[in-house]
C-alpha positions in Angstrom: 0.0 0.0 0.0 1.2 3.6 -0.5 3.2 5.3 2.2 4.9 8.7 2.6 8.7 8.8 2.8 8.6 10.2 6.4 6.4 7.2 7.4 8.9 4.8 5.9 11.8 6.5 7.7 9.9 6.4 11.0 9.0 2.7 10.6 12.6 1.8 9.9 13.8 3.7 13.0 11.4 1.5 15.0 12.9 -1.7 13.6 10.4 -2.4 10.9 11.7 -4.3 7.8 9.9 -3.4 4.6 9.8 -5.8 1.7 8.7 -4.1 -1.5 6.6 -5.6 -4.3 5.6 -8.8 -2.5 2.1 -10.2 -1.9 1.0 -12.8 0.6 0.0 -16.2 -0.9 -0.9 -18.4 2.1 -0.3 -19.0 5.8 0.8 -22.4 7.0 0.8 -23.7 10.6 2.9 -26.7 11.7 3.4 -27.7 15.4 2.6 -24.2 16.6 5.0 -22.5 14.1 3.6 -20.1 11.5 5.0 -19.7 8.1 3.9 -16.9 5.7 4.3 -17.6 2.0 4.9 -14.6 -0.2 5.3 -14.0 -3.9 7.4 -11.3 -5.5 5.6 -8.8 -7.8 6.6 -6.5 -10.7 5.1 -3.4 -12.0 3.0 -3.8 -15.1 0.8 -1.6 -17.2 -0.8 1.6 -15.9 -4.3 1.2 -14.5 -7.2 3.7 -14.8 -5.9 5.8 -11.9 -2.5 6.2 -13.6 -0.6 3.9 -11.2 1.4 0.9 -12.5 -0.6 -2.3 -11.5 1.6 -5.0 -9.9 1.6 -8.5 -11.3 3.1 -11.7 -9.9 6.5 -13.0 -10.9 6.0 -16.7 -11.7 8.2 -19.0 -9.6 9.2 -16.3 -7.1 7.4 -17.7 -4.0 9.3 -17.9 -0.8 8.5 -18.6 2.9 9.1 -16.7 6.1 8.8 -18.0 9.6 6.7 -15.6 11.7 5.3 -15.4 15.3 2.2 -13.4 14.4 0.3 -12.6 11.2 -1.9 -9.5 11.2 -4.3 -9.3 8.2 -4.8 -5.7 7.0 -6.4 -5.9 3.6 -9.1 -3.2 4.0 -12.3 -2.4 5.9 -15.9 -3.1 5.4 -18.9 -1.5 7.0 -20.0 -3.2 10.2 -23.8 -3.0 9.4 -25.9 -5.5 11.2 -29.0 -7.1 9.5 -30.9 -6.3 12.7 -30.7 -2.6 11.8 -33.2 -3.1 9.0 -31.3 -0.9 6.5 -31.1 -1.5 2.8 -27.5 -2.0 1.6 -25.6 -1.9 -1.7 -23.8 -5.0 -3.0 -20.6 -3.9 -1.4 -22.2 -3.7 2.1 -22.4 0.1 2.2 -25.7 1.6 3.3 -28.1 2.7 0.6 -29.2 6.3 0.9 -31.0 9.0 -1.1 -28.3 11.0 -2.8 -29.5 14.5 -1.9 -30.9 13.8 1.6 -28.8 10.9 2.9 -32.0 9.3 4.1 -31.8 5.5 4.5 -34.6 3.0 3.9 -35.6 3.3 7.6 -37.7 6.3 8.7 -35.7 8.9 10.7 -32.3 7.2 10.1 -29.6 9.1 8.1 -26.2 7.9 7.1 -23.0 9.4 5.6 -19.3 9.0 5.4 -17.4 5.7 4.9 -20.4 3.6 5.7 -22.0 5.1 2.6 -19.1 6.0 0.4 -16.6 3.3 1.3 -13.0 4.1 2.1 -12.7 7.5 0.3 -11.3 10.5 2.1 -12.0 12.4 5.3 -13.1 15.6 3.5 -15.9 13.7 1.8 -16.9 12.1 5.0 -17.0 15.4 6.9 -19.1 17.0 4.0 -21.6 14.2 4.2 -21.8 14.5 8.0 -22.7 18.2 7.6 -25.3 17.5 4.9 -26.8 14.7 7.1 -27.0 17.2 10.0 -28.9 19.7 7.8 -31.3 17.0 6.7 -31.8 15.8 10.3 -32.6 19.4 11.3 -35.2 19.6 8.6 -36.6 16.2 9.6 -37.1 17.5 13.1 -38.9 20.6 11.9 -36.0 23.1 11.6 -34.9 25.1 8.6 -31.8 23.0 7.9 -29.6 26.1 8.5 -26.8 24.9 10.9 -24.1 27.4 10.0 -22.2 29.0 12.9 -19.9 32.1 13.0 -16.8 30.7 14.6 -14.6 33.7 14.2 -15.0 37.4 13.4 -14.4 38.8 10.0 -10.7 39.3 9.4 -11.2 42.8 8.2 -8.5 44.5 6.3 -5.7 42.4 4.9 -2.8 42.2 7.3 0.5 43.8 6.5 2.9 40.9 6.0 6.3 41.2 7.7 9.3 42.1 5.5 11.6 40.0 7.7 10.4 36.6 6.4 13.2 34.1 6.1 14.8 33.8 2.6 13.3 31.4 0.1 14.5 27.9 0.5 14.9 27.8 4.3 14.3 24.3 5.6 11.4 23.4 7.8 12.2 23.5 11.5 12.5 20.0 12.7 10.3 18.9 15.6 11.8 16.8 18.4 10.5 13.3 18.6 10.3 10.5 21.2 13.4 8.3 20.9 12.8 5.1 18.7 13.7 2.8 21.6 11.0 4.4 23.8 8.2 4.6 21.2 8.6 0.9 20.3 7.3 0.1 23.8 4.5 2.6 24.3 1.7 4.5 22.7 2.8 7.9 23.7 2.7 10.8 21.2 5.9 10.7 19.1 6.0 14.3 18.0 6.9 16.4 21.0 5.9 19.8 19.7 7.8 23.1 19.1 9.3 25.3 21.7 8.2 28.9 21.5 11.4 29.9 19.7 11.0 27.0 17.2 7.4 27.9 16.6 8.4 31.5 15.8 11.1 30.4 13.4 8.7 28.1 11.6 6.0 30.8 11.4 8.5 33.2 9.8 9.5 30.6 7.2 6.4 31.1 5.1 3.2 33.1 5.5 1.1 32.3 2.4 1.3 30.4 -0.9 0.7 33.1 -3.5 3.8 35.2 -2.8 6.1 36.2 -5.6 8.8 38.8 -6.2 11.3 39.9 -8.8 14.5 38.3 -7.5 16.8 40.9 -6.2 14.6 43.9 -6.9 14.4 46.3 -3.9 11.1 47.8 -2.8 11.7 51.1 -4.4 12.0 49.4 -7.7 8.4 48.1 -7.3 7.0 51.3 -5.9 8.3 53.5 -8.8 6.5 51.3 -11.3 3.2 51.1 -9.5 3.6 47.5 -8.7 3.1 45.6 -5.4 6.2 44.1 -4.0 6.5 40.6 -2.6 2.8 39.8 -2.0 -0.6 40.2 -3.7 -4.2 40.1 -2.5 -5.2 36.5 -1.9 -7.3 35.2 -4.7 -6.8 38.2 -7.0 -5.5 36.2 -9.9 -6.2 38.8 -12.5 -4.3 41.4 -10.6 -1.5 39.0 -9.9 -1.1 38.1 -13.6 -1.3 41.7 -14.6 1.4 42.8 -12.2 3.5 39.8 -13.2 3.4 40.7 -16.9 4.1 44.3 -16.2 7.1 43.4 -14.1 8.5 41.2 -16.8 8.4 44.1 -19.2 10.8 46.1 -17.0 13.6 43.5 -16.3 16.4 42.9 -15.8 15.3 40.9 -12.7 14.0 37.4 -13.1 10.6 36.4 -11.9 10.3 34.2 -8.9 6.7 32.9 -8.7 5.9 29.7 -6.9 4.6 28.3 -3.7 7.0 29.8 -1.3 8.2 33.4 -0.7 11.4 34.8 -1.9 12.1 37.9 0.1 15.5 39.4 -0.8 17.6 40.0 2.4 20.4 42.0 0.9 20.8 44.0 -2.3 23.9 44.9 -4.3 24.9 48.5 -4.8 23.6 48.2 -8.4 20.2 47.0 -7.2 19.9 50.0 -4.8 20.5 52.4 -7.7 17.9 51.0 -10.0 15.8 54.0 -11.2 
């Protein structure tokens, strides 16, 4: 199954050995000893999702003596027949698409028990939709929105002392591998106040861009906005980007992290 690189590193630190491109074939038990039989796989043609589908390598089976076998091949909804709910062929609960009503009066369903193992965002969205429908079912309007924070008001002035582009993420201290192998304590220990401040200065938003090396006066004299642009103002951002390119000689730096020049050469400071 897929895993992130940091998850692989963490597993290896805890003594986990990972065998890539293998699939379980069968489990044997003899005189209290378990043996897991595996078969090596190779990547074949791309499937509909764009991932290479693994296929077995004929004659590559091998055995491994093990103490315990944990089967983790997926999940299915734990829906009891006694609930009296209509289900789909895969065991998920059958609901009306718009209302999430089930076949049983007054019962609504959403999330993985309806969608299968998709993603948490879809599950949360269905939970909210079900809450709206339940409110209507109970005689309400279905309006369940809350104001959780005041309007942000005017756009904040972003600090000019952000760290330069390319600064690495501040590493977070973790529980030592030998300790976390024997407990269920939280591994990530959190930031100190100083570390949190350093990380917060590393990046503020994702739509920052600048002309590499151009001082603020260079922008101001051309009626452009240096370093940052109003969030979501894509037309304005593109307009300023094109205008800035016309001036040169500075190169455009436009990507998902800020480049805030920390120092300028004498030539830069004299740009008209």
